[in-house]
ZAVOMAR-936921 format. One record per atom (N, C-alpha, C): residue number from 1; residue in three letters; atom name; x, y, z. Coordinates in nm, 4 decimals. Example, Ala and Ser with C-alpha at 12.3 -4.5 7.8 and 13.67 -1.06 7.14 Angstrom:
<sites>
+-----+-----+----+----------+----------+----------+
:   i :  aa : at :       px :       py :       pz :
+-----+-----+----+----------+----------+----------+
:   1 : Ala :  N :   1.3190 :  -0.5690 :   0.7800 :
:   1 : Ala : CA :   1.2300 :  -0.4500 :   0.7800 :
:   1 : Ala :  C :   1.3200 :  -0.3300 :   0.7800 :
:   2 : Ser :  N :   1.2850 :  -0.2250 :   0.7080 :
:   2 : Ser : CA :   1.3670 :  -0.1060 :   0.7140 :
:   2 : Ser :  C :   1.2900 :   0.0030 :   0.7870 :
+-----+-----+----+----------+----------+----------+
</sites>
This chain:
<sites>
+-----+-----+----+----------+----------+----------+
:   i :  aa : at :       px :       py :       pz :
+-----+-----+----+----------+----------+----------+
:   1 : Met :  N :   0.0835 :  -0.1189 :   0.0000 :
:   1 : Met : CA :   0.0000 :   0.0000 :   0.0000 :
:   1 : Met :  C :   0.0875 :   0.1246 :   0.0000 :
:   2 : Ala :  N :   0.1977 :   0.1207 :   0.0748 :
:   2 : Ala : CA :   0.2864 :   0.2370 :   0.0788 :
:   2 : Ala :  C :   0.3513 :   0.2606 :  -0.0569 :
:   3 : Ala :  N :   0.3920 :   0.1536 :  -0.1257 :
:   3 : Ala : CA :   0.4517 :   0.1682 :  -0.2587 :
:   3 : Ala :  C :   0.3491 :   0.2217 :  -0.3576 :
:   4 : Leu :  N :   0.2248 :   0.1820 :  -0.3422 :
:   4 : Leu : CA :   0.1189 :   0.2305 :  -0.4303 :
:   4 : Leu :  C :   0.0969 :   0.3802 :  -0.4104 :
:   5 : Leu :  N :   0.0896 :   0.4225 :  -0.2857 :
:   5 : Leu : CA :   0.0664 :   0.5638 :  -0.2570 :
:   5 : Leu :  C :   0.1882 :   0.6498 :  -0.2883 :
:   6 : Ala :  N :   0.3064 :   0.5897 :  -0.2866 :
:   6 : Ala : CA :   0.4282 :   0.6641 :  -0.3177 :
:   6 : Ala :  C :   0.4474 :   0.6821 :  -0.4675 :
:   7 : Gly :  N :   0.3704 :   0.6113 :  -0.5478 :
:   7 : Gly : CA :   0.3794 :   0.6256 :  -0.6928 :
:   7 : Gly :  C :   0.4789 :   0.5314 :  -0.7575 :
:   8 : Ala :  N :   0.5135 :   0.4228 :  -0.6901 :
:   8 : Ala : CA :   0.6108 :   0.3288 :  -0.7453 :
:   8 : Ala :  C :   0.5560 :   0.2546 :  -0.8671 :
:   9 : Phe :  N :   0.4254 :   0.2433 :  -0.8768 :
:   9 : Phe : CA :   0.3634 :   0.1706 :  -0.9872 :
:   9 : Phe :  C :   0.3055 :   0.2642 :  -1.0924 :
:  10 : Lys :  N :   0.3562 :   0.3843 :  -1.0995 :
:  10 : Lys : CA :   0.2997 :   0.4876 :  -1.1858 :
:  10 : Lys :  C :   0.3045 :   0.4504 :  -1.3339 :
:  11 : Gly :  N :   0.4102 :   0.3898 :  -1.3798 :
:  11 : Gly : CA :   0.4247 :   0.3594 :  -1.5217 :
:  11 : Gly :  C :   0.3695 :   0.2250 :  -1.5636 :
:  12 : Met :  N :   0.3093 :   0.1506 :  -1.4723 :
:  12 : Met : CA :   0.2634 :   0.0160 :  -1.5064 :
:  12 : Met :  C :   0.1343 :   0.0154 :  -1.5879 :
:  13 : Ala :  N :   0.0439 :   0.1040 :  -1.5596 :
:  13 : Ala : CA :  -0.0878 :   0.1029 :  -1.6240 :
:  13 : Ala :  C :  -0.0915 :   0.2053 :  -1.7364 :
:  14 : Arg :  N :  -0.0625 :   0.1586 :  -1.8569 :
:  14 : Arg : CA :  -0.0593 :   0.2481 :  -1.9722 :
:  14 : Arg :  C :  -0.1917 :   0.2551 :  -2.0474 :
:  15 : Asn :  N :  -0.2712 :   0.1496 :  -2.0410 :
:  15 : Asn : CA :  -0.4010 :   0.1505 :  -2.1078 :
:  15 : Asn :  C :  -0.5072 :   0.0943 :  -2.0131 :
:  16 : Lys :  N :  -0.6298 :   0.0843 :  -2.0624 :
:  16 : Lys : CA :  -0.7431 :   0.0431 :  -1.9790 :
:  16 : Lys :  C :  -0.7284 :  -0.1013 :  -1.9295 :
:  17 : Glu :  N :  -0.6762 :  -0.1905 :  -2.0133 :
:  17 : Glu : CA :  -0.6608 :  -0.3301 :  -1.9740 :
:  17 : Glu :  C :  -0.5574 :  -0.3453 :  -1.8625 :
:  18 : Asp :  N :  -0.4494 :  -0.2681 :  -1.8711 :
:  18 : Asp : CA :  -0.3482 :  -0.2712 :  -1.7657 :
:  18 : Asp :  C :  -0.4040 :  -0.2181 :  -1.6341 :
:  19 : Gln :  N :  -0.4878 :  -0.1160 :  -1.6413 :
:  19 : Gln : CA :  -0.5488 :  -0.0612 :  -1.5207 :
:  19 : Gln :  C :  -0.6411 :  -0.1624 :  -1.4553 :
:  20 : Glu :  N :  -0.7190 :  -0.2345 :  -1.5370 :
:  20 : Glu : CA :  -0.8093 :  -0.3350 :  -1.4816 :
:  20 : Glu :  C :  -0.7319 :  -0.4511 :  -1.4201 :
:  21 : Ala :  N :  -0.6238 :  -0.4934 :  -1.4848 :
:  21 : Ala : CA :  -0.5421 :  -0.6019 :  -1.4297 :
:  21 : Ala :  C :  -0.4754 :  -0.5589 :  -1.2993 :
:  22 : Phe :  N :  -0.4285 :  -0.4354 :  -1.2932 :
:  22 : Phe : CA :  -0.3664 :  -0.3839 :  -1.1717 :
:  22 : Phe :  C :  -0.4690 :  -0.3729 :  -1.0593 :
:  23 : Gly :  N :  -0.5914 :  -0.3342 :  -1.0919 :
:  23 : Gly : CA :  -0.6981 :  -0.3274 :  -0.9922 :
:  23 : Gly :  C :  -0.7324 :  -0.4641 :  -0.9356 :
:  24 : Met :  N :  -0.7350 :  -0.5650 :  -1.0220 :
:  24 : Met : CA :  -0.7624 :  -0.7006 :  -0.9743 :
:  24 : Met :  C :  -0.6487 :  -0.7520 :  -0.8860 :
:  25 : Leu :  N :  -0.5255 :  -0.7187 :  -0.9217 :
:  25 : Leu : CA :  -0.4106 :  -0.7580 :  -0.8409 :
:  25 : Leu :  C :  -0.4178 :  -0.6935 :  -0.7027 :
:  26 : Leu :  N :  -0.4511 :  -0.5662 :  -0.6994 :
:  26 : Leu : CA :  -0.4649 :  -0.4982 :  -0.5706 :
:  26 : Leu :  C :  -0.5779 :  -0.5579 :  -0.4879 :
:  27 : Met :  N :  -0.6851 :  -0.5951 :  -0.5546 :
:  27 : Met : CA :  -0.7964 :  -0.6545 :  -0.4827 :
:  27 : Met :  C :  -0.7541 :  -0.7865 :  -0.4194 :
:  28 : Leu :  N :  -0.6771 :  -0.8659 :  -0.4928 :
:  28 : Leu : CA :  -0.6338 :  -0.9941 :  -0.4380 :
:  28 : Leu :  C :  -0.5301 :  -0.9772 :  -0.3275 :
:  29 : Leu :  N :  -0.4447 :  -0.8765 :  -0.3382 :
:  29 : Leu : CA :  -0.3375 :  -0.8588 :  -0.2412 :
:  29 : Leu :  C :  -0.3751 :  -0.7736 :  -0.1202 :
:  30 : Leu :  N :  -0.4770 :  -0.6889 :  -0.1327 :
:  30 : Leu : CA :  -0.5142 :  -0.6008 :  -0.0214 :
:  30 : Leu :  C :  -0.6549 :  -0.6253 :   0.0317 :
:  31 : Leu :  N :  -0.7506 :  -0.6326 :  -0.0571 :
:  31 : Leu : CA :  -0.8893 :  -0.6382 :  -0.0131 :
:  31 : Leu :  C :  -0.9235 :  -0.7708 :   0.0529 :
:  32 : Val :  N :  -0.8915 :  -0.8800 :  -0.0113 :
:  32 : Val : CA :  -0.9275 :  -1.0112 :   0.0423 :
:  32 : Val :  C :  -0.8594 :  -1.0387 :   0.1766 :
:  33 : Pro :  N :  -0.7267 :  -1.0185 :   0.1901 :
:  33 : Pro : CA :  -0.6659 :  -1.0421 :   0.3224 :
:  33 : Pro :  C :  -0.7172 :  -0.9491 :   0.4326 :
:  34 : Ser :  N :  -0.7504 :  -0.8251 :   0.3976 :
:  34 : Ser : CA :  -0.8012 :  -0.7357 :   0.5015 :
:  34 : Ser :  C :  -0.9419 :  -0.7751 :   0.5456 :
:  35 : Ile :  N :  -1.0237 :  -0.8242 :   0.4543 :
:  35 : Ile : CA :  -1.1567 :  -0.8748 :   0.4933 :
:  35 : Ile :  C :  -1.1417 :  -0.9952 :   0.5846 :
:  36 : Ile :  N :  -1.0522 :  -1.0864 :   0.5489 :
:  36 : Ile : CA :  -1.0291 :  -1.2047 :   0.6321 :
:  36 : Ile :  C :  -0.9730 :  -1.1639 :   0.7677 :
:  37 : Gly :  N :  -0.8805 :  -1.0680 :   0.7710 :
:  37 : Gly : CA :  -0.8224 :  -1.0217 :   0.8970 :
:  37 : Gly :  C :  -0.9240 :  -0.9571 :   0.9890 :
:  38 : Val :  N :  -1.0115 :  -0.8760 :   0.9329 :
:  38 : Val : CA :  -1.1159 :  -0.8131 :   1.0160 :
:  38 : Val :  C :  -1.2123 :  -0.9189 :   1.0688 :
:  39 : Ala :  N :  -1.2502 :  -1.0133 :   0.9825 :
:  39 : Ala : CA :  -1.3428 :  -1.1181 :   1.0260 :
:  39 : Ala :  C :  -1.2809 :  -1.2041 :   1.1359 :
:  40 : Leu :  N :  -1.1556 :  -1.2421 :   1.1205 :
:  40 : Leu : CA :  -1.0900 :  -1.3219 :   1.2242 :
:  40 : Leu :  C :  -1.0708 :  -1.2420 :   1.3529 :
:  41 : Gly :  N :  -1.0363 :  -1.1148 :   1.3412 :
:  41 : Gly : CA :  -1.0171 :  -1.0319 :   1.4599 :
:  41 : Gly :  C :  -1.1447 :  -1.0111 :   1.5383 :
:  42 : Val :  N :  -1.2521 :  -0.9831 :   1.4677 :
:  42 : Val : CA :  -1.3800 :  -0.9606 :   1.5359 :
:  42 : Val :  C :  -1.4329 :  -1.0905 :   1.5954 :
:  43 : Ser :  N :  -1.4167 :  -1.2011 :   1.5235 :
:  43 : Ser : CA :  -1.4694 :  -1.3280 :   1.5749 :
:  43 : Ser :  C :  -1.3867 :  -1.3821 :   1.6911 :
:  44 : Ser :  N :  -1.2616 :  -1.3407 :   1.7049 :
:  44 : Ser : CA :  -1.1796 :  -1.3902 :   1.8154 :
:  44 : Ser :  C :  -1.1985 :  -1.3099 :   1.9436 :
:  45 : Met :  N :  -1.2644 :  -1.1963 :   1.9362 :
:  45 : Met : CA :  -1.2899 :  -1.1172 :   2.0572 :
:  45 : Met :  C :  -1.3953 :  -1.1876 :   2.1428 :
:  46 : Asp :  N :  -1.3682 :  -1.1939 :   2.2717 :
:  46 : Asp : CA :  -1.4627 :  -1.2557 :   2.3646 :
:  46 : Asp :  C :  -1.5124 :  -1.1475 :   2.4601 :
:  47 : Arg :  N :  -1.6420 :  -1.1372 :   2.4725 :
:  47 : Arg : CA :  -1.6993 :  -1.0316 :   2.5565 :
:  47 : Arg :  C :  -1.6775 :  -1.0586 :   2.7052 :
:  48 : Arg :  N :  -1.6706 :  -1.1848 :   2.7418 :
:  48 : Arg : CA :  -1.6598 :  -1.2188 :   2.8840 :
:  48 : Arg :  C :  -1.5169 :  -1.2169 :   2.9355 :
:  49 : Leu :  N :  -1.4179 :  -1.2310 :   2.8460 :
:  49 : Leu : CA :  -1.2778 :  -1.2358 :   2.8864 :
:  49 : Leu :  C :  -1.2055 :  -1.1087 :   2.8430 :
:  50 : Pro :  N :  -1.0999 :  -1.0723 :   2.9146 :
:  50 : Pro : CA :  -1.0222 :  -0.9550 :   2.8692 :
:  50 : Pro :  C :  -0.9444 :  -0.9898 :   2.7414 :
:  51 : Asn :  N :  -0.9507 :  -0.9018 :   2.6441 :
:  51 : Asn : CA :  -0.8805 :  -0.9222 :   2.5178 :
:  51 : Asn :  C :  -0.7485 :  -0.8461 :   2.5217 :
:  52 : Ser :  N :  -0.6464 :  -0.9060 :   2.4617 :
:  52 : Ser : CA :  -0.5146 :  -0.8423 :   2.4646 :
:  52 : Ser :  C :  -0.5118 :  -0.7222 :   2.3705 :
:  53 : Ile :  N :  -0.4178 :  -0.6345 :   2.3940 :
:  53 : Ile : CA :  -0.4028 :  -0.5145 :   2.3120 :
:  53 : Ile :  C :  -0.3605 :  -0.5523 :   2.1700 :
:  54 : Ala :  N :  -0.2872 :  -0.6627 :   2.1550 :
:  54 : Ala : CA :  -0.2449 :  -0.7066 :   2.0222 :
:  54 : Ala :  C :  -0.3655 :  -0.7444 :   1.9355 :
:  55 : Met :  N :  -0.4657 :  -0.8045 :   1.9961 :
:  55 : Met : CA :  -0.5871 :  -0.8395 :   1.9209 :
:  55 : Met :  C :  -0.6594 :  -0.7132 :   1.8751 :
:  56 : Trp :  N :  -0.6669 :  -0.6145 :   1.9632 :
:  56 : Trp : CA :  -0.7320 :  -0.4892 :   1.9273 :
:  56 : Trp :  C :  -0.6560 :  -0.4169 :   1.8160 :
:  57 : Ile :  N :  -0.5231 :  -0.4133 :   1.8269 :
:  57 : Ile : CA :  -0.4421 :  -0.3447 :   1.7262 :
:  57 : Ile :  C :  -0.4561 :  -0.4121 :   1.5908 :
:  58 : Ala :  N :  -0.4504 :  -0.5456 :   1.5878 :
:  58 : Ala : CA :  -0.4623 :  -0.6177 :   1.4613 :
:  58 : Ala :  C :  -0.5997 :  -0.5972 :   1.3976 :
:  59 : Thr :  N :  -0.7032 :  -0.6008 :   1.4778 :
:  59 : Thr : CA :  -0.8383 :  -0.5824 :   1.4250 :
:  59 : Thr :  C :  -0.8572 :  -0.4402 :   1.3721 :
:  60 : Ile :  N :  -0.8120 :  -0.3423 :   1.4465 :
:  60 : Ile : CA :  -0.8260 :  -0.2032 :   1.4033 :
:  60 : Ile :  C :  -0.7407 :  -0.1761 :   1.2795 :
:  61 : Trp :  N :  -0.6197 :  -0.2304 :   1.2743 :
:  61 : Trp : CA :  -0.5319 :  -0.2102 :   1.1590 :
:  61 : Trp :  C :  -0.5946 :  -0.2682 :   1.0321 :
:  62 : Asn :  N :  -0.6448 :  -0.3904 :   1.0399 :
:  62 : Asn : CA :  -0.7098 :  -0.4505 :   0.9232 :
:  62 : Asn :  C :  -0.8361 :  -0.3738 :   0.8851 :
:  63 : Gly :  N :  -0.9075 :  -0.3232 :   0.9833 :
:  63 : Gly : CA :  -1.0258 :  -0.2424 :   0.9544 :
:  63 : Gly :  C :  -0.9905 :  -0.1119 :   0.8850 :
:  64 : Met :  N :  -0.8781 :  -0.0508 :   0.9241 :
:  64 : Met : CA :  -0.8354 :   0.0732 :   0.8585 :
:  64 : Met :  C :  -0.7922 :   0.0473 :   0.7138 :
:  65 : Ile :  N :  -0.7221 :  -0.0625 :   0.6894 :
:  65 : Ile : CA :  -0.6837 :  -0.0970 :   0.5522 :
:  65 : Ile :  C :  -0.8077 :  -0.1215 :   0.4681 :
:  66 : Leu :  N :  -0.9030 :  -0.1954 :   0.5231 :
:  66 : Leu : CA :  -1.0274 :  -0.2240 :   0.4511 :
:  66 : Leu :  C :  -1.1055 :  -0.0958 :   0.4244 :
:  67 : Ala :  N :  -1.1171 :  -0.0085 :   0.5226 :
:  67 : Ala : CA :  -1.1907 :   0.1168 :   0.5035 :
:  67 : Ala :  C :  -1.1219 :   0.2062 :   0.4005 :
:  68 : Gly :  N :  -0.9895 :   0.2134 :   0.4056 :
:  68 : Gly : CA :  -0.9171 :   0.2942 :   0.3076 :
:  68 : Gly :  C :  -0.9332 :   0.2418 :   0.1662 :
:  69 : Phe :  N :  -0.9256 :   0.1104 :   0.1498 :
:  69 : Phe : CA :  -0.9408 :   0.0528 :   0.0175 :
:  69 : Phe :  C :  -1.0829 :   0.0748 :  -0.0351 :
:  70 : Leu :  N :  -1.1827 :   0.0550 :   0.0501 :
:  70 : Leu : CA :  -1.3209 :   0.0779 :   0.0071 :
:  70 : Leu :  C :  -1.3453 :   0.2249 :  -0.0265 :
:  71 : Leu :  N :  -1.2858 :   0.3148 :   0.0499 :
:  71 : Leu : CA :  -1.2982 :   0.4575 :   0.0207 :
:  71 : Leu :  C :  -1.2354 :   0.4903 :  -0.1140 :
:  72 : Leu :  N :  -1.1173 :   0.4350 :  -0.1411 :
:  72 : Leu : CA :  -1.0538 :   0.4574 :  -0.2709 :
:  72 : Leu :  C :  -1.1360 :   0.3986 :  -0.3854 :
:  73 : Met :  N :  -1.2015 :   0.2852 :  -0.3610 :
:  73 : Met : CA :  -1.2875 :   0.2267 :  -0.4641 :
:  73 : Met :  C :  -1.4068 :   0.3175 :  -0.4938 :
:  74 : Ile :  N :  -1.4670 :   0.3726 :  -0.3890 :
:  74 : Ile : CA :  -1.5827 :   0.4609 :  -0.4087 :
:  74 : Ile :  C :  -1.5418 :   0.5893 :  -0.4801 :
:  75 : Val :  N :  -1.4285 :   0.6458 :  -0.4415 :
:  75 : Val : CA :  -1.3793 :   0.7667 :  -0.5072 :
:  75 : Val :  C :  -1.3495 :   0.7373 :  -0.6541 :
:  76 : Gly :  N :  -1.2896 :   0.6224 :  -0.6802 :
:  76 : Gly : CA :  -1.2601 :   0.5835 :  -0.8187 :
:  76 : Gly :  C :  -1.3848 :   0.5663 :  -0.9029 :
:  77 : Leu :  N :  -1.4919 :   0.5171 :  -0.8433 :
:  77 : Leu : CA :  -1.6170 :   0.5007 :  -0.9179 :
:  77 : Leu :  C :  -1.6792 :   0.6357 :  -0.9537 :
:  78 : Phe :  N :  -1.6674 :   0.7328 :  -0.8635 :
:  78 : Phe : CA :  -1.7273 :   0.8623 :  -0.8879 :
:  78 : Phe :  C :  -1.6402 :   0.9545 :  -0.9742 :
:  79 : Met :  N :  -1.5155 :   0.9157 :  -0.9993 :
:  79 : Met : CA :  -1.4274 :   0.9982 :  -1.0820 :
:  79 : Met :  C :  -1.4560 :   0.9820 :  -1.2309 :
:  80 : Lys :  N :  -1.5293 :   0.8801 :  -1.2671 :
:  80 : Lys : CA :  -1.5565 :   0.8553 :  -1.4096 :
:  80 : Lys :  C :  -1.6588 :   0.9487 :  -1.4652 :
+-----+-----+----+----------+----------+----------+
</sites>
């Protein structure tokens, strides 16, 4: 994600097909693991027992990645 935001992949997408392939790659590398991470983090929380700070950090971090990616997807849809 940091390399993407830094512009390291700027020259990769020269036409529409390259952009679509790059979008699918990002979806497989960012969206799917962050959905799985949020689901595992939320399902591992127990209301009756104290949860460790590491569980909270991992769940919140995956949620922030997921929210950022979804926000970028929505912005991309409205830019057309």
